[in-house]
PANU-803332 format. One record per residue (C-alpha): residue in one letter; x, y, z; residue number from 1. Coordinates in Angstrom, 3 decimals. Layout:
BEGIN
a/X/Y/Z/NUM
...
***
This chain:
BEGIN
a/-16.178/17.836/-61.202/1
q/-12.838/16.075/-60.057/2
v/-11.811/12.880/-58.706/3
f/-10.223/12.980/-55.325/4
e/-8.051/10.014/-53.779/5
l/-8.046/9.966/-50.033/6
d/-6.473/6.330/-49.680/7
p/-5.435/4.044/-52.364/8
g/-8.517/2.370/-53.871/9
v/-10.819/4.988/-52.248/10
r/-11.955/7.869/-54.557/11
f/-14.530/10.426/-54.542/12
v/-15.861/12.458/-57.361/13
m/-17.077/15.853/-56.389/14
n/-16.529/19.690/-57.291/15
r/-13.779/21.446/-56.018/16
s/-15.355/23.725/-53.129/17
a/-17.379/20.711/-51.666/18
a/-13.940/18.459/-51.610/19
v/-12.199/21.324/-49.781/20
a/-15.080/21.659/-47.264/21
a/-15.126/17.850/-46.752/22
l/-11.597/17.401/-46.306/23
g/-11.501/20.348/-43.731/24
a/-14.304/18.740/-41.804/25
l/-12.523/15.326/-41.662/26
a/-9.398/17.337/-40.466/27
a/-11.231/18.804/-37.662/28
v/-12.644/15.501/-36.614/29
g/-9.113/13.845/-36.733/30
v/-7.757/16.627/-34.411/31
a/-10.566/16.071/-32.022/32
i/-10.081/12.298/-32.000/33
y/-6.344/12.800/-31.205/34
l/-6.779/15.195/-28.486/35
l/-9.543/13.379/-26.691/36
r/-7.760/9.891/-27.038/37
p/-6.316/8.837/-23.655/38
s/-2.447/9.219/-23.443/39
k/-0.690/5.882/-23.134/40
k/1.528/5.979/-20.085/41
t/4.393/3.672/-19.491/42
p/5.386/2.215/-16.016/43
f/7.730/4.211/-14.148/44
l/9.002/1.040/-11.885/45
n/11.609/-1.040/-13.941/46
r/13.477/-2.454/-11.196/47
q/16.216/0.014/-11.525/48
r/17.043/2.604/-8.627/49
q/15.454/5.920/-9.455/50
a/14.335/9.255/-7.468/51
l/11.000/10.763/-6.973/52
k/10.915/14.494/-5.925/53
i/8.573/15.121/-2.588/54
i/5.862/17.626/-3.578/55
k/4.099/17.586/-0.533/56
r/4.927/16.555/3.154/57
t/1.858/16.372/5.578/58
m/2.185/15.707/9.183/59
i/-0.361/12.914/10.338/60
s/0.658/12.495/14.063/61
s/3.811/13.419/16.034/62
d/5.648/10.550/14.582/63
t/4.082/9.984/11.141/64
i/4.068/11.787/7.863/65
r/2.530/11.324/4.403/66
l/4.970/11.990/1.472/67
r/3.739/12.593/-1.773/68
l/5.996/11.970/-4.825/69
a/5.626/13.375/-7.991/70
l/5.652/11.057/-11.117/71
p/7.426/12.155/-14.267/72
r/5.037/13.167/-17.293/73
g/3.874/10.367/-19.298/74
k/4.706/7.811/-16.407/75
m/2.227/5.537/-14.557/76
f/3.782/3.892/-11.318/77
g/3.440/0.408/-12.263/78
l/3.307/-1.528/-8.846/79
p/1.247/-4.726/-9.027/80
i/-1.342/-5.207/-6.124/81
g/0.643/-6.926/-3.382/82
k/4.059/-6.089/-4.397/83
h/6.248/-3.609/-2.833/84
i/9.075/-1.093/-3.662/85
k/12.523/-0.828/-1.920/86
v/13.277/2.576/-0.398/87
f/17.111/3.757/0.002/88
g/18.697/5.896/2.314/89
p/21.965/6.494/4.344/90
n/23.035/4.389/7.136/91
i/23.500/6.147/10.424/92
p/25.685/4.587/13.344/93
g/24.089/3.699/16.808/94
t/24.528/5.117/20.128/95
t/26.725/2.230/20.742/96
p/29.530/1.764/18.004/97
g/28.759/-1.520/16.251/98
q/25.365/-1.804/17.745/99
w/21.680/-0.863/16.986/100
n/19.023/-0.751/19.617/101
g/21.494/-2.952/21.895/102
a/21.937/-5.761/19.648/103
e/24.670/-6.293/17.169/104
d/24.254/-4.058/14.026/105
k/24.799/-6.385/10.858/106
e/24.521/-3.147/8.770/107
a/27.364/-1.229/10.467/108
s/29.609/-1.324/7.809/109
a/27.096/-0.478/4.872/110
k/27.287/3.166/3.488/111
e/23.466/2.906/2.843/112
i/20.249/0.684/3.734/113
e/17.043/-0.092/2.265/114
r/13.641/-1.238/3.491/115
k/10.252/-2.379/2.087/116
y/7.411/0.017/1.630/117
t/3.990/-0.050/0.086/118
p/2.528/3.279/-1.036/119
c/-0.812/3.980/0.579/120
a/-2.063/5.605/-2.557/121
v/-1.254/5.812/-6.369/122
n/-2.986/8.188/-8.647/123
d/-1.677/7.563/-12.059/124
e/-3.987/10.370/-13.700/125
q/-2.685/13.130/-11.499/126
g/0.630/11.754/-11.496/127
y/1.651/11.331/-7.900/128
v/2.296/8.401/-5.302/129
d/1.980/8.817/-1.499/130
l/3.818/7.131/1.104/131
v/2.913/6.974/4.890/132
v/6.043/6.877/7.264/133
k/5.971/6.215/10.779/134
a/9.309/7.163/12.442/135
y/10.281/4.514/14.997/136
l/11.772/6.917/17.496/137
p/14.244/5.892/20.460/138
g/12.243/4.607/23.666/139
t/10.629/1.573/25.495/140
v/8.622/-0.715/23.411/141
k/6.271/-3.182/24.928/142
l/6.364/-6.503/22.815/143
a/3.644/-8.784/21.948/144
d/4.477/-11.419/24.728/145
g/4.050/-9.047/27.219/146
s/7.901/-8.142/27.640/147
t/9.471/-4.761/27.464/148
r/12.519/-3.623/25.265/149
e/14.636/-0.542/25.309/150
f/15.190/0.766/21.664/151
a/18.103/3.200/22.078/152
d/18.305/4.027/18.437/153
g/14.675/3.403/17.114/154
g/14.341/2.739/13.342/155
k/17.168/3.549/10.869/156
l/15.276/4.387/7.469/157
s/12.264/5.793/9.081/158
r/14.145/8.354/10.955/159
h/15.820/9.563/7.629/160
l/12.540/9.665/5.749/161
f/10.947/11.631/8.502/162
q/13.402/14.393/8.368/163
l/13.267/14.999/4.474/164
k/11.513/18.092/3.191/165
e/9.591/19.317/0.149/166
g/11.802/19.500/-2.767/167
q/14.102/16.772/-1.668/168
s/13.868/13.069/-3.291/169
v/13.263/9.679/-2.182/170
e/15.197/7.040/-3.762/171
l/13.407/3.728/-4.896/172
s/13.024/0.668/-6.820/173
g/10.566/-1.821/-7.709/174
p/8.350/-3.589/-8.138/175
w/9.436/-6.681/-5.600/176
g/7.940/-9.523/-3.922/177
t/6.374/-12.685/-4.521/178
n/2.865/-11.725/-3.431/179
e/0.369/-10.433/-5.878/180
y/-3.554/-10.230/-5.970/181
q/-4.328/-10.870/-9.520/182
g/-8.247/-10.147/-8.859/183
q/-11.423/-12.324/-8.607/184
g/-10.187/-13.753/-5.415/185
k/-6.678/-15.083/-6.935/186
f/-3.734/-14.383/-4.935/187
k/-0.187/-15.682/-5.797/188
t/2.316/-16.367/-3.421/189
a/5.592/-18.010/-4.009/190
g/5.054/-21.070/-5.801/191
k/1.127/-21.064/-5.312/192
l/-2.025/-19.657/-6.586/193
h/-4.699/-19.321/-3.879/194
q/-8.259/-18.959/-5.005/195
t/-10.609/-17.783/-2.193/196
s/-13.808/-15.830/-1.506/197
k/-12.890/-14.355/1.825/198
i/-9.716/-12.838/3.116/199
s/-8.846/-12.116/6.586/200
m/-6.153/-9.583/7.327/201
m/-4.133/-8.691/10.440/202
a/-1.979/-5.480/10.129/203
g/0.269/-3.768/13.009/204
g/1.311/-0.003/12.859/205
s/2.678/0.901/9.175/206
g/2.124/-2.574/8.089/207
i/-1.484/-1.410/7.014/208
t/-0.352/-0.190/3.719/209
p/-0.074/-3.393/1.832/210
m/-3.483/-4.562/3.520/211
l/-4.980/-1.289/2.182/212
q/-3.575/-1.691/-1.334/213
v/-5.193/-5.224/-1.619/214
a/-8.538/-4.482/-0.092/215
q/-8.895/-1.092/-2.247/216
a/-8.237/-3.169/-5.312/217
i/-10.821/-5.716/-4.617/218
l/-13.545/-3.082/-3.597/219
a/-12.749/-0.957/-6.825/220
d/-13.755/-3.905/-8.983/221
p/-17.832/-4.444/-8.584/222
a/-17.240/-7.800/-10.357/223
d/-14.918/-8.962/-7.639/224
k/-16.968/-10.387/-4.803/225
t/-14.370/-11.440/-2.379/226
q/-14.971/-10.334/1.056/227
v/-12.439/-8.966/3.460/228
a/-12.065/-8.324/7.115/229
l/-9.303/-6.389/8.805/230
l/-7.885/-6.501/12.463/231
y/-5.271/-3.628/12.764/232
a/-3.275/-3.249/16.143/233
n/-1.629/-0.171/17.314/234
k/-0.485/1.372/20.554/235
t/-2.623/4.350/20.800/236
e/-5.531/5.696/18.812/237
t/-3.675/8.402/17.248/238
d/-1.264/5.810/15.855/239
i/-3.789/4.548/13.733/240
l/-2.727/5.066/10.157/241
c/-5.038/5.684/7.128/242
k/-8.232/5.535/9.541/243
e/-10.087/7.882/7.269/244
e/-9.529/5.772/4.245/245
l/-10.452/2.573/6.136/246
e/-13.760/4.031/7.690/247
a/-14.613/5.271/4.161/248
l/-14.133/1.678/2.441/249
a/-15.910/0.101/5.233/250
a/-19.091/2.579/4.744/251
a/-19.193/2.352/1.204/252
h/-18.978/-1.665/0.979/253
p/-20.389/-2.959/4.268/254
s/-21.209/-6.462/2.701/255
r/-17.636/-6.727/1.256/256
f/-15.387/-5.044/4.065/257
s/-15.072/-4.636/7.582/258
v/-12.259/-3.270/9.744/259
s/-11.802/-3.715/13.747/260
y/-9.065/-2.025/15.752/261
t/-7.206/-3.021/18.846/262
l/-4.908/-0.724/20.989/263
d/-2.435/-1.420/23.798/264
a/-3.363/1.704/25.338/265
p/-6.901/3.043/24.481/266
p/-8.630/5.813/25.737/267
a/-11.222/5.301/28.493/268
d/-14.200/5.255/26.169/269
w/-12.537/2.937/23.657/270
s/-14.796/-0.125/23.902/271
a/-17.877/2.000/24.810/272
r/-17.827/3.782/21.575/273
d/-17.886/0.627/19.376/274
p/-18.014/-2.836/21.224/275
k/-18.058/-4.762/18.336/276
r/-15.080/-3.228/16.592/277
h/-12.766/-1.840/19.396/278
f/-10.445/-4.429/21.352/279
k/-7.788/-3.957/23.961/280
g/-4.554/-5.541/24.119/281
f/-2.451/-7.522/21.804/282
i/-4.134/-9.573/18.891/283
s/-5.586/-12.705/20.339/284
k/-7.588/-16.037/19.638/285
d/-10.651/-14.194/20.784/286
m/-10.172/-11.271/18.623/287
v/-9.541/-13.239/15.471/288
h/-12.679/-15.376/16.200/289
t/-14.666/-12.336/16.430/290
a/-13.410/-9.909/14.037/291
l/-12.049/-12.176/11.038/292
h/-13.524/-14.782/8.810/293
a/-13.629/-18.278/9.697/294
s/-10.308/-20.548/9.116/295
t/-11.417/-21.354/5.439/296
a/-10.271/-17.980/4.393/297
l/-6.964/-16.744/3.313/298
a/-4.924/-15.177/6.071/299
l/-2.684/-11.930/5.123/300
m/-0.672/-10.248/7.731/301
c/1.885/-7.583/7.863/302
g/3.490/-5.868/10.903/303
p/6.465/-5.881/13.277/304
p/8.195/-9.374/13.552/305
p/7.468/-9.777/17.307/306
m/3.497/-9.239/16.452/307
i/3.672/-11.510/13.901/308
k/5.541/-14.259/15.723/309
f/3.973/-13.942/19.226/310
a/0.454/-12.669/18.162/311
c/-0.863/-13.107/14.739/312
r/0.158/-16.660/13.574/313
p/-0.397/-18.263/16.933/314
s/-3.931/-16.813/17.000/315
l/-4.881/-17.847/13.564/316
q/-3.615/-21.481/14.327/317
q/-5.503/-21.591/17.635/318
v/-8.767/-20.916/15.816/319
g/-7.801/-23.500/12.889/320
y/-6.000/-21.819/10.153/321
d/-3.826/-24.140/8.330/322
e/-0.182/-22.823/7.794/323
g/-0.633/-23.292/4.077/324
k/-3.250/-20.584/4.013/325
i/-1.205/-17.881/6.093/326
v/0.905/-15.395/4.039/327
e/3.180/-12.924/5.722/328
f/4.114/-9.705/3.698/329
***
């Protein structure tokens, strides 16, 4: 028999053949534990400008795409719930020099521009991030106050992103923003921490992505009992983004999440298909009263500035929401 010392102060007495077998077994177990141990990924986002390659481009509608961006090996995206990223692209001149959509182009002298985006999906395990991009194309647009406006140029960055192909890259940075959902009904805004059991959401167009991000985080946690009601506005039914994800959340969590839609130009059978959830026209006081929580809830909203100014905020105030409980993304 011999004395074998594995660690200082830990000694075993056994014959040599038994010792070799035991050490071999320990080594095998150690290798197995190492292989099964989850890898520790570090955040990709560090507030510095970086690039991610497009590995998949999917057409959702005639003016909307989903871009899947590949994360580097060993990285997680690292975007806190409620925060956003900045996406960069080249500046393009308007149809009229010095103007964009008929107004002064304050970015006319800039070589590039940036816009805020929130991913519609982040999969750290499989290593990708999805961005939904709605290209705002030139044309006549009806505003939330009922007036119309001619947009001769459309959207700057969205048009650039829309023409990108698989294999090209998107330059971005983050995380940015003052809004952050911290779980269990705690929502942090600039200089204030809200505690709530119910959240009312209003979104327009691509403004659905930060609302979806928050809702997914809440519903993914069984211990989080926060209830969410969403009212989502679009021009037509084909403009509704992430509808499959929204309907799946509503079906899986009927007591915690509801979603209603309003369209400027709905199909003929729109209301008949679902009278309780399908509305027509711009967001109004009656829609807020029917589709969202009472005024004791926290209200989150994201969409085009005219919609926020002329539809969302006034409608919330008309049903009793306090300005201190209205959060704009």
